[in-house]
N, CA, C and O atoms as a Tinker XYZ file with bonds, in Angstrom:
   340  protein
     1  N    -71.539000  -50.424000   39.982000    73     2
     2  CA   -70.370000  -50.623000   40.948000    64     1     3
     3  C    -70.105000  -50.098000   42.194000    63     2     4     5
     4  O    -70.026000  -48.913000   42.519000    81     3
     5  N    -69.929000  -51.449000   43.100000    73     3     6
     6  CA   -69.841000  -50.448000   44.899000    64     5     7
     7  C    -69.377000  -49.046000   44.886000    63     6     8     9
     8  O    -68.474000  -48.720000   44.115000    81     7
     9  N    -70.177000  -47.813000   46.040000    73     7    10
    10  CA   -69.246000  -46.963000   46.466000    64     9    11
    11  C    -69.329000  -46.889000   47.363000    63    10    12    13
    12  O    -69.718000  -45.940000   48.044000    81    11
    13  N    -69.022000  -47.772000   47.611000    73    11    14
    14  CA   -68.167000  -48.125000   49.374000    64    13    15
    15  C    -66.632000  -48.098000   49.314000    63    14    16    17
    16  O    -66.365000  -48.732000   48.293000    81    15
    17  N    -65.507000  -47.696000   49.873000    73    15    18
    18  CA   -64.499000  -47.404000   50.026000    64    17    19
    19  C    -63.530000  -48.739000   50.789000    63    18    20    21
    20  O    -63.641000  -49.449000   51.789000    81    19
    21  N    -62.629000  -48.586000   49.745000    73    19    22
    22  CA   -61.697000  -49.433000   50.887000    64    21    23
    23  C    -60.746000  -49.198000   52.044000    63    22    24    25
    24  O    -60.031000  -48.195000   52.029000    81    23
    25  N    -60.706000  -49.855000   52.805000    73    23    26
    26  CA   -59.474000  -49.401000   54.235000    64    25    27
    27  C    -58.221000  -48.902000   53.708000    63    26    28    29
    28  O    -57.875000  -47.790000   54.109000    81    27
    29  N    -57.403000  -49.569000   52.807000    73    27    30
    30  CA   -56.157000  -48.840000   51.604000    64    29    31
    31  C    -56.832000  -47.637000   51.065000    63    30    32    33
    32  O    -55.799000  -46.976000   50.958000    81    31
    33  N    -57.570000  -46.996000   50.728000    73    31    34
    34  CA   -57.985000  -46.028000   50.084000    64    33    35
    35  C    -57.807000  -44.859000   50.961000    63    34    36    37
    36  O    -57.736000  -43.710000   50.524000    81    35
    37  N    -57.726000  -45.229000   52.426000    73    35    38
    38  CA   -57.465000  -43.547000   53.009000    64    37    39
    39  C    -56.436000  -43.366000   53.139000    63    38    40    41
    40  O    -56.032000  -44.340000   53.774000    81    39
    41  N    -55.694000  -42.766000   52.970000    73    39    42
    42  CA   -53.897000  -42.403000   53.361000    64    41    43
    43  C    -53.115000  -42.638000   54.452000    63    42    44    45
    44  O    -51.954000  -43.040000   54.381000    81    43
    45  N    -53.978000  -42.295000   55.918000    73    43    46
    46  CA   -53.477000  -42.172000   57.120000    64    45    47
    47  C    -53.935000  -44.274000   57.309000    63    46    48    49
    48  O    -53.724000  -44.883000   58.358000    81    47
    49  N    -54.291000  -44.663000   56.562000    73    47    50
    50  CA   -53.951000  -46.312000   56.593000    64    49    51
    51  C    -52.957000  -47.001000   56.097000    63    50    52    53
    52  O    -52.365000  -48.016000   56.463000    81    51
    53  N    -52.849000  -46.154000   55.037000    73    51    54
    54  CA   -50.923000  -46.486000   53.806000    64    53    55
    55  C    -49.707000  -46.014000   55.199000    63    54    56    57
    56  O    -48.883000  -46.779000   55.699000    81    55
    57  N    -49.857000  -45.064000   55.439000    73    55    58
    58  CA   -49.487000  -44.764000   56.274000    64    57    59
    59  C    -48.631000  -45.422000   57.130000    63    58    60    61
    60  O    -47.454000  -45.780000   57.181000    81    59
    61  N    -50.183000  -45.470000   58.132000    73    59    62
    62  CA   -49.843000  -46.650000   59.434000    64    61    63
    63  C    -49.091000  -47.623000   58.575000    63    62    64    65
    64  O    -47.915000  -47.259000   58.563000    81    63
    65  N    -49.307000  -48.993000   57.657000    73    63    66
    66  CA   -48.910000  -50.265000   56.923000    64    65    67
    67  C    -47.370000  -49.545000   56.514000    63    66    68    69
    68  O    -46.482000  -50.378000   56.702000    81    67
    69  N    -46.903000  -48.405000   56.078000    73    67    70
    70  CA   -45.560000  -47.988000   56.436000    64    69    71
    71  C    -44.790000  -47.899000   57.235000    63    70    72    73
    72  O    -43.669000  -48.382000   57.071000    81    71
    73  N    -45.160000  -47.217000   58.422000    73    71    74
    74  CA   -45.106000  -47.496000   59.240000    64    73    75
    75  C    -44.633000  -48.552000   60.161000    63    74    76    77
    76  O    -43.588000  -48.611000   60.808000    81    75
    77  N    -45.911000  -49.605000   60.057000    73    75    78
    78  CA   -45.684000  -50.987000   60.540000    64    77    79
    79  C    -44.557000  -51.700000   59.878000    63    78    80    81
    80  O    -43.606000  -52.290000   60.392000    81    79
    81  N    -44.820000  -51.547000   58.812000    73    79    82
    82  CA   -43.687000  -52.130000   58.104000    64    81    83
    83  C    -41.681000  -51.766000   58.120000    63    82    84    85
    84  O    -40.760000  -52.583000   58.093000    81    83
    85  N    -41.648000  -50.720000   58.156000    73    83    86
    86  CA   -40.190000  -50.018000   58.581000    64    85    87
    87  C    -40.503000  -50.916000   60.335000    63    86    88    89
    88  O    -39.971000  -51.998000   60.583000    81    87
    89  N    -41.394000  -50.220000   61.301000    73    87    90
    90  CA   -40.507000  -51.314000   62.186000    64    89    91
    91  C    -40.567000  -52.962000   62.718000    63    90    92    93
    92  O    -40.169000  -53.596000   63.696000    81    91
    93  N    -41.135000  -53.172000   61.755000    73    91    94
    94  CA   -41.245000  -54.458000   62.025000    64    93    95
    95  C    -39.331000  -54.976000   60.971000    63    94    96    97
    96  O    -38.799000  -56.080000   61.086000    81    95
    97  N    -38.938000  -54.171000   60.367000    73    95    98
    98  CA   -38.110000  -54.129000   59.365000    64    97    99
    99  C    -36.932000  -54.221000   60.536000    63    98   100   101
   100  O    -36.379000  -55.260000   60.898000    81    99
   101  N    -36.714000  -53.040000   60.977000    73    99   102
   102  CA   -36.316000  -52.865000   61.669000    64   101   103
   103  C    -35.936000  -53.483000   63.019000    63   102   104   105
   104  O    -34.750000  -53.567000   63.339000    81   103
   105  N    -36.721000  -53.830000   63.655000    73   103   106
   106  CA   -36.648000  -55.124000   65.134000    64   105   107
   107  C    -36.476000  -56.747000   63.974000    63   106   108   109
   108  O    -36.013000  -57.667000   64.648000    81   107
   109  N    -36.650000  -57.012000   63.046000    73   107   110
   110  CA   -35.109000  -58.047000   62.425000    64   109   111
   111  C    -34.428000  -58.052000   62.009000    63   110   112   113
   112  O    -34.119000  -59.045000   61.350000    81   111
   113  N    -33.368000  -56.547000   62.078000    73   111   114
   114  CA   -32.616000  -56.236000   62.006000    64   113   115
   115  C    -31.615000  -56.287000   62.994000    63   114   116   117
   116  O    -30.541000  -56.884000   63.071000    81   115
   117  N    -32.760000  -54.845000   64.370000    73   115   118
   118  CA   -32.035000  -55.597000   65.628000    64   117   119
   119  C    -31.703000  -56.444000   66.425000    63   118   120   121
   120  O    -30.802000  -56.375000   67.262000    81   119
   121  N    -32.808000  -57.760000   66.088000    73   119   122
   122  CA   -32.314000  -59.261000   66.983000    64   121   123
   123  C    -30.917000  -59.794000   66.344000    63   122   124   125
   124  O    -30.318000  -60.613000   67.041000    81   123
   125  N    -30.372000  -59.463000   65.210000    73   123   126
   126  CA   -29.075000  -59.159000   65.035000    64   125   127
   127  C    -27.901000  -59.773000   65.995000    63   126   128   129
   128  O    -27.070000  -60.665000   65.827000    81   127
   129  N    -28.221000  -58.858000   67.118000    73   127   130
   130  CA   -28.003000  -58.766000   68.627000    64   129   131
   131  C    -27.713000  -59.675000   68.926000    63   130   132   133
   132  O    -26.626000  -60.253000   68.938000    81   131
   133  N    -29.509000  -60.141000   69.460000    73   131   134
   134  CA   -29.528000  -61.288000   69.839000    64   133   135
   135  C    -29.217000  -62.406000   69.871000    63   134   136   137
   136  O    -28.823000  -63.020000   70.863000    81   135
   137  N    -29.406000  -62.948000   68.411000    73   135   138
   138  CA   -29.639000  -63.789000   68.097000    64   137   139
   139  C    -27.600000  -64.967000   67.300000    63   138   140   141
   140  O    -27.121000  -64.697000   66.198000    81   139
   141  N    -27.313000  -65.461000   67.736000    73   139   142
   142  CA   -26.473000  -66.013000   67.303000    64   141   143
   143  C    -25.975000  -66.199000   65.489000    63   142   144   145
   144  O    -26.518000  -67.173000   64.967000    81   143
   145  N    -25.167000  -65.499000   64.676000    73   143   146
   146  CA   -24.999000  -66.249000   63.477000    64   145   147
   147  C    -24.429000  -66.766000   63.221000    63   146   148   149
   148  O    -23.433000  -66.501000   63.894000    81   147
   149  N    -24.113000  -67.897000   62.271000    73   147   150
   150  CA   -23.189000  -68.868000   61.961000    64   149   151
   151  C    -23.034000  -68.706000   60.028000    63   150   152   153
   152  O    -23.433000  -69.538000   59.212000    81   151
   153  N    -22.639000  -67.952000   59.859000    73   151   154
   154  CA   -22.126000  -67.167000   58.571000    64   153   155
   155  C    -21.644000  -68.231000   57.795000    63   154   156   157
   156  O    -21.157000  -69.211000   58.359000    81   155
   157  N    -21.716000  -68.164000   56.593000    73   155   158
   158  CA   -21.247000  -69.162000   55.794000    64   157   159
   159  C    -20.057000  -68.811000   54.710000    63   158   160   161
   160  O    -19.448000  -69.729000   54.161000    81   159
   161  N    -19.716000  -67.218000   54.391000    73   159   162
   162  CA   -19.256000  -66.403000   54.293000    64   161   163
   163  C    -19.252000  -65.070000   55.126000    63   162   164   165
   164  O    -20.227000  -64.543000   55.663000    81   163
   165  N    -17.689000  -64.551000   55.118000    73   163   166
   166  CA   -17.106000  -63.754000   55.233000    64   165   167
   167  C    -18.012000  -62.045000   55.230000    63   166   168   169
   168  O    -17.890000  -61.067000   55.967000    81   167
   169  N    -19.013000  -62.357000   53.887000    73   167   170
   170  CA   -19.227000  -60.966000   53.487000    64   169   171
   171  C    -21.174000  -61.130000   54.682000    63   170   172   173
   172  O    -21.674000  -60.119000   55.174000    81   171
   173  N    -21.789000  -62.467000   54.835000    73   171   174
   174  CA   -22.244000  -62.710000   56.010000    64   173   175
   175  C    -22.896000  -62.177000   58.007000    63   174   176   177
   176  O    -23.871000  -61.987000   58.735000    81   175
   177  N    -21.075000  -62.199000   57.888000    73   175   178
   178  CA   -21.493000  -61.445000   59.081000    64   177   179
   179  C    -21.372000  -60.082000   59.107000    63   178   180   181
   180  O    -20.241000  -59.721000   59.435000    81   179
   181  N    -22.420000  -58.888000   58.792000    73   179   182
   182  CA   -22.126000  -58.123000   58.294000    64   181   183
   183  C    -22.861000  -57.772000   58.225000    63   182   184   185
   184  O    -23.660000  -57.868000   57.294000    81   183
   185  N    -23.012000  -56.695000   60.016000    73   183   186
   186  CA   -24.406000  -56.177000   60.196000    64   185   187
   187  C    -24.930000  -55.699000   58.961000    63   186   188   189
   188  O    -24.339000  -55.153000   58.029000    81   187
   189  N    -26.715000  -56.131000   59.168000    73   187   190
   190  CA   -28.013000  -55.709000   58.146000    64   189   191
   191  C    -28.030000  -56.622000   57.142000    63   190   192   193
   192  O    -28.974000  -56.628000   56.352000    81   191
   193  N    -26.558000  -57.891000   56.989000    73   191   194
   194  CA   -26.449000  -58.185000   55.847000    64   193   195
   195  C    -27.574000  -58.204000   55.297000    63   194   196   197
   196  O    -28.164000  -57.339000   54.650000    81   195
   197  N    -27.897000  -59.405000   55.629000    73   195   198
   198  CA   -29.646000  -59.763000   55.186000    64   197   199
   199  C    -30.332000  -59.181000   54.776000    63   198   200   201
   200  O    -30.851000  -59.421000   53.686000    81   199
   201  N    -30.655000  -57.972000   55.660000    73   199   202
   202  CA   -32.028000  -57.605000   55.649000    64   201   203
   203  C    -31.283000  -55.971000   53.240000    63   202   204   205
   204  O    -32.103000  -55.304000   52.609000    81   203
   205  N    -30.366000  -56.033000   53.035000    73   203   206
   206  CA   -30.519000  -55.539000   52.265000    64   205   207
   207  C    -29.290000  -56.057000   51.220000    63   206   208   209
   208  O    -28.548000  -55.395000   50.495000    81   207
   209  N    -29.399000  -57.725000   51.478000    73   207   210
   210  CA   -29.097000  -58.606000   49.937000    64   209   211
   211  C    -30.786000  -58.525000   49.909000    63   210   212   213
   212  O    -31.333000  -58.148000   48.872000    81   211
   213  N    -31.531000  -58.869000   51.013000    73   211   214
   214  CA   -32.975000  -58.520000   50.287000    64   213   215
   215  C    -33.422000  -57.720000   50.013000    63   214   216   217
   216  O    -34.595000  -58.025000   49.800000    81   215
   217  N    -33.290000  -56.882000   49.868000    73   215   218
   218  CA   -33.847000  -55.391000   49.121000    64   217   219
   219  C    -32.896000  -55.607000   47.441000    63   218   220   221
   220  O    -33.353000  -55.595000   46.298000    81   219
   221  N    -31.287000  -55.813000   47.984000    73   219   222
   222  CA   -30.892000  -55.466000   46.364000    64   221   223
   223  C    -31.583000  -56.757000   45.122000    63   222   224   225
   224  O    -31.560000  -56.642000   43.896000    81   223
   225  N    -32.149000  -57.915000   45.920000    73   223   226
   226  CA   -32.484000  -58.904000   45.421000    64   225   227
   227  C    -33.687000  -58.481000   44.780000    63   226   228   229
   228  O    -33.752000  -58.527000   43.551000    81   227
   229  N    -34.248000  -58.244000   45.181000    73   227   230
   230  CA   -36.213000  -58.047000   45.553000    64   229   231
   231  C    -35.801000  -56.501000   43.914000    63   230   232   233
   232  O    -36.408000  -56.497000   42.843000    81   231
   233  N    -34.736000  -55.521000   44.288000    73   231   234
   234  CA   -34.637000  -54.475000   43.525000    64   233   235
   235  C    -34.033000  -54.880000   42.663000    63   234   236   237
   236  O    -34.214000  -53.961000   41.864000    81   235
   237  N    -32.997000  -56.051000   41.811000    73   235   238
   238  CA   -32.650000  -56.548000   41.112000    64   237   239
   239  C    -33.589000  -57.742000   39.961000    63   238   240   241
   240  O    -33.395000  -58.078000   38.792000    81   239
   241  N    -34.391000  -58.027000   40.749000    73   239   242
   242  CA   -35.661000  -58.527000   40.508000    64   241   243
   243  C    -36.615000  -58.112000   39.528000    63   242   244   245
   244  O    -37.130000  -58.849000   38.687000    81   243
   245  N    -36.797000  -57.032000   39.666000    73   243   246
   246  CA   -37.288000  -55.756000   39.473000    64   245   247
   247  C    -37.103000  -55.124000   38.517000    63   246   248   249
   248  O    -37.931000  -54.848000   37.648000    81   247
   249  N    -35.750000  -54.757000   38.581000    73   247   250
   250  CA   -35.032000  -54.556000   36.902000    64   249   251
   251  C    -35.476000  -55.747000   35.934000    63   250   252   253
   252  O    -36.145000  -55.740000   34.902000    81   251
   253  N    -34.979000  -56.566000   36.507000    73   251   254
   254  CA   -34.876000  -57.604000   35.470000    64   253   255
   255  C    -36.500000  -57.395000   34.608000    63   254   256   257
   256  O    -36.816000  -56.926000   33.515000    81   255
   257  N    -37.137000  -57.911000   35.564000    73   255   258
   258  CA   -38.316000  -57.838000   34.892000    64   257   259
   259  C    -38.912000  -56.658000   33.809000    63   258   260   261
   260  O    -39.902000  -56.868000   33.109000    81   259
   261  N    -38.372000  -55.764000   33.798000    73   259   262
   262  CA   -38.784000  -54.680000   33.545000    64   261   263
   263  C    -38.087000  -55.357000   31.872000    63   262   264   265
   264  O    -38.784000  -55.450000   30.862000    81   263
   265  N    -37.115000  -55.618000   31.919000    73   263   266
   266  CA   -36.410000  -55.513000   31.154000    64   265   267
   267  C    -36.982000  -56.682000   30.425000    63   266   268   269
   268  O    -37.110000  -56.543000   29.209000    81   267
   269  N    -37.317000  -57.717000   30.919000    73   267   270
   270  CA   -38.270000  -58.933000   30.081000    64   269   271
   271  C    -39.596000  -58.024000   29.991000    63   270   272   273
   272  O    -40.478000  -58.111000   29.137000    81   271
   273  N    -39.550000  -57.432000   30.711000    73   271   274
   274  CA   -41.109000  -56.851000   29.392000    64   273   275
   275  C    -41.067000  -55.844000   28.449000    63   274   276   277
   276  O    -41.986000  -55.470000   27.720000    81   275
   277  N    -40.142000  -55.508000   28.504000    73   275   278
   278  CA   -39.948000  -54.659000   26.775000    64   277   279
   279  C    -39.638000  -55.955000   26.120000    63   278   280   281
   280  O    -40.711000  -56.338000   25.653000    81   279
   281  N    -38.517000  -57.004000   25.794000    73   279   282
   282  CA   -38.496000  -58.075000   25.635000    64   281   283
   283  C    -39.857000  -58.405000   24.643000    63   282   284   285
   284  O    -40.039000  -58.115000   23.461000    81   283
   285  N    -40.801000  -59.184000   25.688000    73   283   286
   286  CA   -42.032000  -59.976000   25.698000    64   285   287
   287  C    -43.229000  -59.203000   25.982000    63   286   288   289
   288  O    -44.111000  -59.937000   26.427000    81   287
   289  N    -43.598000  -57.915000   25.880000    73   287   290
   290  CA   -45.009000  -57.813000   25.433000    64   289   291
   291  C    -45.836000  -57.534000   23.859000    63   290   292   293
   292  O    -45.840000  -57.665000   22.635000    81   291
   293  N    -46.074000  -57.357000   24.305000    73   291   294
   294  CA   -47.280000  -56.877000   22.143000    64   293   295
   295  C    -47.834000  -56.079000   22.626000    63   294   296   297
   296  O    -47.924000  -55.928000   23.845000    81   295
   297  N    -48.513000  -55.131000   21.467000    73   295   298
   298  CA   -48.978000  -53.938000   21.435000    64   297   299
   299  C    -50.692000  -54.441000   21.910000    63   298   300   301
   300  O    -50.944000  -55.640000   21.784000    81   299
   301  N    -51.798000  -53.521000   22.434000    73   299   302
   302  CA   -53.354000  -53.861000   22.064000    64   301   303
   303  C    -53.410000  -54.302000   21.611000    63   302   304   305
   304  O    -53.566000  -55.445000   22.041000    81   303
   305  N    -53.373000  -54.105000   19.881000    73   303   306
   306  CA   -53.902000  -54.644000   18.499000    64   305   307
   307  C    -53.857000  -55.494000   18.840000    63   306   308   309
   308  O    -54.907000  -56.124000   18.710000    81   307
   309  N    -52.826000  -56.153000   19.455000    73   307   310
   310  CA   -52.768000  -57.759000   18.746000    64   309   311
   311  C    -52.838000  -58.823000   18.607000    63   310   312   313
   312  O    -52.223000  -59.651000   17.935000    81   311
   313  N    -53.993000  -58.848000   19.574000    73   311   314
   314  CA   -55.221000  -59.956000   19.420000    64   313   315
   315  C    -56.485000  -59.594000   18.508000    63   314   316   317
   316  O    -57.601000  -60.073000   18.706000    81   315
   317  N    -56.225000  -58.831000   17.646000    73   315   318
   318  CA   -57.568000  -57.872000   17.239000    64   317   319
   319  C    -58.128000  -56.805000   17.929000    63   318   320   321
   320  O    -57.525000  -56.538000   18.968000    81   319
   321  N    -59.266000  -55.984000   17.634000    73   319   322
   322  CA   -59.978000  -55.333000   17.859000    64   321   323
   323  C    -60.641000  -56.148000   18.435000    63   322   324   325
   324  O    -60.925000  -57.318000   18.177000    81   323
   325  N    -61.092000  -54.925000   19.919000    73   323   326
   326  CA   -61.864000  -55.413000   21.079000    64   325   327
   327  C    -63.131000  -55.299000   20.621000    63   326   328   329
   328  O    -63.188000  -54.562000   19.637000    81   327
   329  N    -64.320000  -55.818000   21.014000    73   327   330
   330  CA   -65.585000  -55.498000   21.058000    64   329   331
   331  C    -66.149000  -54.599000   21.758000    63   330   332   333
   332  O    -67.358000  -54.429000   21.598000    81   331
   333  N    -65.440000  -53.810000   22.694000    73   331   334
   334  CA   -65.768000  -51.887000   22.784000    64   333   335
   335  C    -64.734000  -51.157000   21.985000    63   334   336   337
   336  O    -64.032000  -50.372000   22.622000    81   335
   337  N    -64.492000  -51.295000   20.536000    73   335   338
   338  CA   -63.755000  -50.437000   20.614000    64   337   339
   339  C    -65.387000  -50.307000   18.939000    63   338   340
   340  O    -65.422000  -49.334000   18.186000    81   339
């Protein structure tokens, strides 16, 4: 295997990415002050609704995937022994 490290292996780069992602999120939420919204439902007129809704849906998909994994996953030996054993 190659012994070179990936740029994401350094914690300072990961921290920089997190800060960048949070800055973009903050800018998109603050853009609601300057962009006229045309909500179809009353709840859409709440400030930052789309950011919170996106976060909630993403978290819900993760919970649903974990629940599906409990139903669908098989044991490691499901297809028999591997050649490594």
